[in-house]
Every structure is written in C-alpha cells, then in structure tokens.
N, C-alpha and C positions, 0 to 999 in steps of 0.2 A: 787763921782758925775758922773764920766764917766761910772761906772758900773750901776748906776741907770738909766742913759740915755739909755744904750744899753738894758737893761731889759725892758724899756718902749717901745723902738723901736721894740724889739722882740715881746712883747705882741701886739703891734698895728699892726705889720705885720701879726701876727697870726689871728687877728680879720678880717683884710681885706681878708686873704687867705680863712678863713672860710666862709666869705660872698660871695666871688667869687664861691667857691665850692657849696654853698647853692643855689645860683642863677642858676648856670650851672644845677644843679639837678632839680630845678623848671622849668627851661626852657625845659630841656629834657623830663620832664613828661608832660609839657603843649603841646609840639609839637609831642609827640609819638601818634602813631595811636590809636584810641579808641578801646578798647577790649570789647568783650561780657561780660555780666553780668554772672559770674560763677553760681550764685544762680538760676537765671532764664533760663539758657542755657538749651536747650532741643535738641535732635537729629533732623536734618534737613532731611526731606523726600526727595527722588529723584524723578525725572520725570517719571521713569518707575516703581515706587512703586504702590501698589494696590490703587485704587481710594478712598477706604474708609479710608485709612491711611495717605493720603498725603495732605489732606485739612485742613487748620486751619484758617478760615476766620477772618480777623481783622478788617474789615469794614462792616458796616450794609448792607447786601444785601436781606433783608426781603422783601423789595418792589420791587425787580427786577423780571421780568417774569422768570418762570421756563424754561430751555432750551428744545427745542423740541427734540424729538427722532431722531436719525441719519436718514438722507434721504436715502430711498432705491429706486434706479433706476439703468437702465442698465449703463455700463461703457461708452459705445459709444453713442454719441448724435449728430445728424446732425448739431446742433447749433455750436459746436466747433470741429467737427471731419470730415475728409474725410472718407466716408464708402463705401466699395466694397462688394456687396452681393455675396455669394458663393453659387450656386445651387448644390445640391447633388443628386446622383442616387437614394439614399435611406437613412434612419437614419443611423447615425454613433455613435459610442460609445465615452463618454467622455475621456476614457483611450486612444483611438486612436487619439483623437484631442490633448490631452496633449503631446503625444509622438511625434506628427508632428510639434509642435510649434517651431519657430525658437529659437536659443540659446539666442539671445539678443531681448529684447522688446523695442528697441529704433530704430528710423529711424533718423539719424543725431542727433539732439538735441530734437526731439519730441518723445512722447510715442507711441508705437505701441501695438495694442490689437486685440484678436480674441474672438468673442462671438458666442455662439450657441443658437438656439431656442429649449428649452426643449420640448420634445413630451408630457410630462405630464404638461399641463397648458399653453404651448405656450409662456412662458417667455423667454426673452433674458438674458443670464448670462454668465459669465466666465466658461469655461468648468470645469466639476467636474468628478471625477472618479465614475463610477457606474451609471452615467446618459447617456441618449441617446438624440440625437439632430437631427432634420429633416432639418435644414438649418444652415448655418454659415455665418458670416460676418467679415471682417477684416477692421481696421480703424487706422487712424493715426491723431494725434491732429493737428489742423490748425495753432495754435499759443500758445506760452507761453512766460514767461519773457525773453527767449533768442531771441524772434523775430518770424517772420512769416515762415511758411513752404514755402520753395523755390522750384524750378524746380528740382534741384538735389535731394532733399529729396523726392519729389513726386515720382521721377523715382525709387528711392531706395525702396519706399514703394510698387510700383508696382512689382518689382522684388521679394521682401520678401513675399507679399501676394500671387503672382503666384506660387512661390515655395511650400508654404504651401497648396493651393488649389490642385496643382498636387499631393502632397502627400495623399490627401483625395479624390482623383478622383473627384474633383469638378470643376466647371466652374465659374471663377469670372467675375464680370461686373464692370469695372472701369469708374468713371466719367472723364469728359474732364479736362485735366490738367490745361489748361489756366484759366478756369472758378474757379477751386479750389484754385489756387494760388492767383487769385484776391480776392477771398473770404477770404483767409487767410491774406492777407495784410489789407483788411478793418477791419477784426476782431482785428488784431494786433494794428492798428491805434486807434481803440476804447479803447482797453485794456491799451495802453500806455497813453492815455489821462485821464483815469479814474482809474489808479493804484494809491494807497495811502498807504504809510507806515510812520506813524507818529512816532515821537520820542520826548522825554522830556529829558533833562539832569539835573541830580540832582548833585550840587556842594557843597562841604564842605565850610562852612563859616570860620571855625577856625581850629580845629584839624582834621587831616585825620581820616579815618576809616580803621580798619583791616577787612579782609575778614570775620572773625568770627562775628564781630560786624554787618556787613552788612547782613550776612545771618540770624543772630538772629532777626533783626529788620523786614527783608523782610518776614521771616517765620511767623511772627506774623499777616501778611496780607495775608497769604495763599500761598506764593511763595515757590516752591521746587527747589531743585538743578537740573540743566539742565544735558544734556547728555555731554557737553563740559566744561572744566574749564572756569570759569569767566562767567557763564550764569546761571540765574535762570528763572523760568517761573511760570505763574499763570495758573494752569490747567483749562481746560473747565469742566464744571459740567457733560459733556456727554463723557464717555470714548471712546478713539479712534479718537476724534476730535482734531484740532490743539489747542495750548494753547491760552488763551485769551490775555496774555501779556508776553513780555519778558523783562528781567533785565540783563544787561551786564555790565561787569567792566573788568579791566586790567587782561588778563589771566595770566601774569607773577606774579601778586600779588596773584592769586588763587593757583599758583604752588610753591610759596615761601617756602623754607626750614623751616623758622620761620614765620608762618603766622601772629603771633602777631606784628611782626615788619614791616610787608608789608603795605605800605601806599597807601590808595585808596582816591583820591581827587574828583573823579567824577564817576557817574554811569548813564547808559542810559536806560530809559524805552521806549519800542517800542510797537506798535500795527500795525500789518499787517492787514490792513481794510478788504480787500476782503476775507481773511481766516476765519473771525469770523462772526457769525451771528448777525445781528443787535438787535435781542431780548435779547442778552446777555448784551447789553449796555456796550461794552468794553471801549468806551471812558469815560463814567461816572466812571468807575472802575479805569481807567488810571489817572484820575484827583484826585480821592480820595487816591490812592496808592502813587502818587507823593507828594501830600499835607501831608499825614500821615508820610511818611519817612522823609520829609524835617523837620517837626516838631519834630519828635523823634530823629533825628541824627544832628541837628543844621545845616541844609543845606538850599539851595535855589533852586527853580526850574527855569530853563533857557531854551531858545531855543539853536540850534546849535551854534549861534553866541555869546553865554554867555549873552544874554540880558534876564533879569528876565521876566518870563511869569505871567502877571497879570490875575486876575479873568476875566476881560473883554476880553483879548486876547484869553483866553481858551473858552470863550463864542462864539466868532466869529469862532473858529476852530470847535466847536461843530455844529454850524449852517451850515457851509459849508459842514461838514461831513454828515448831514441829507440830503442835496441836492444830494451828491454822492450816498448815499444809494437809494435815489428815482430813480436816473438815471439807476443804476445797476438793480433795481427791473423792470424798464420799459424794459430793454434789456433782461429780463429773465436770468440774471446773479447776482441774489441777493447775497449780502455778506454772506459768510458762506455756500453757497450751494455747492453741489458737482461740478457743472460746474464751479463756480467761483474759487474754490480751485484748480481745474485743470488748468484753464486758467491763472490764477495769481500765477504760481509756476515756 
C-alpha cells in the first residue's frame, strides 16, 4: 500500500512538474520578441544605397504628385543671409578663390559661404576650379535652429570676410551690424514660432518586437536602414533631398549581440516639416505608415504621452499643418525649399 502511494505521488509530481515546465516554455515563447519571417525576409537597403535599389513602396502612392526637381538657386539669399559684396580689380580664377577660402566655413554656429559671379552667364555660384569670376560676395546665415546671429558672430564674420577679400585684393562692403542683428532676431522669432517636428509613437500591445522583425515590416513600406543604429528613413523620391520620414528605436537593441532576443516595445515615426516639400504629402504618408505598421505588428499609435491617436486627432493635426504650410509659403520659406532647409537646420 505504501509503495503504491509513493508511486502515485511520484506520478502526480511528475505531471505537475511537466505542467510547470510546459507553462514556462509557453510563457517564454509568448513574451519573446517577435522575429522576422525567415521565408519573407529580404536584405534591407541602406540610406546611402542607389536610389533605384532602395525603395520598395508598401502603400499606394499612385495618387500622390510627382516630386519636383531639386531647386537650383544661389547659396546666399538676402532673405536669410547677411551678404557683403566684394569688388574686384578684375576677373579672378576659381582656383584662386578656392585657395583663399578660410579653413572653416562656420561663423560661430552659423554657416559661412563665398560665391562668385561667373563671367560666362553672370550667374552667382560657389567657386569652381577652371571658372572665372568678375565679382565675389561673402555671407553668413542670419539664423538657424541654434538661434539668431549675434554681435560677436557678426564681428567674426567681418574678420573672416575681410581676410578673404584681402587675399583676393578685393574691397568688401559690410552692412550695418545693428540692423543685421535685429533682422536676425526677427527671422529667428518667426522660425521658432513656425518650426514643426511631428512625431507618432508606435507601441507594442502584446509581444515586443525584435530589430529584424521591425526592419522587415518597415522595409515593406519603403523604409531603409539609416546611417546610425536604431534609425530607418523613408527616402525622398528625389536624390539628394532629406528623407520624407524617420523611424527610430532603441539603439542598444539595434546593437545587441543577439538581435533576436533584443526587445523593442516602442518606435517613433518623425516628420521634420520644414525639410520636406508640401507636394510630397509627407503627413499623409506618415499616417499611412503608422497605421500599416500598427496593424502588421499588433501595435497602437499614440502621442508622446502614450494617449492613442484617433483618426479625428490626426485630422486636426493635418488641418493645422496645412495652415503652417500656407504661412511658410507667404514668407517665401516654403517647406522643402532650399531656404527653409537652411533656416530650419
């Protein structure tokens, strides 16, 4: 009788232990980060890949306008730059201009540039070897995302431009400092009030995602690997322009020794509004990408405070964005233009 009881208890204990092990294995599988489908997995293009090889659209963009050709205009513009004309005794070579340029093209936190007026056609351009120029001009940007040009930076600009002009036997003419600094502050105030960098957060509802799983799903929508770990981008249709959207996640997960075990519970979709042309409809693409990723990866789209973003809330954001576009257009700083990309950088 005792032997039978012991055998029964041993069997019961074995069943309980097997149940515990099975439940533990099931829980581990359930909570493990989702992995990419090995059958559907494809190489993920990178941000610097050839344009013809990096795009794999995953949502319908047939009705979106074709992107415009890159804007061609002089680097310096009186709308966003202090410009000092440099009179010359006679035409100079592009090689001489390039040799005389300062070692650094910054004045404090602002870009510094020199342009020449080409004797063939009279167009202003950055100096090129083998060309000749009958006039020069030096300039410094009035404002960017670091703030407005100040008196110290203006003085540094004058010293740098004067040294360059002396090397070219030229005579610079500088504008009045207080007027330019005041203009810089006004432009900076406008830019600060109309800068917009939108973001959606995509959060996992249940199982976390592995980096490979995230890459696989994002690649289906046209995203490619960015230049830094934990970043992907949706490239512009025009080579050389900033990406339409960014997608970022924990860089430590991206660099994990075993990516399949790295758990990602949230990713951020971003749109740098002034950097992308309105005709590209980047906010439409942002909404479509967020919705598609949420459906494919069992996630939910939220704001920074983890509140779910409803269709109505996104409609409001889109309406306010159109008003911002109109304001930038009125100021001749249209989103995606060369001037807007410089000012909001």
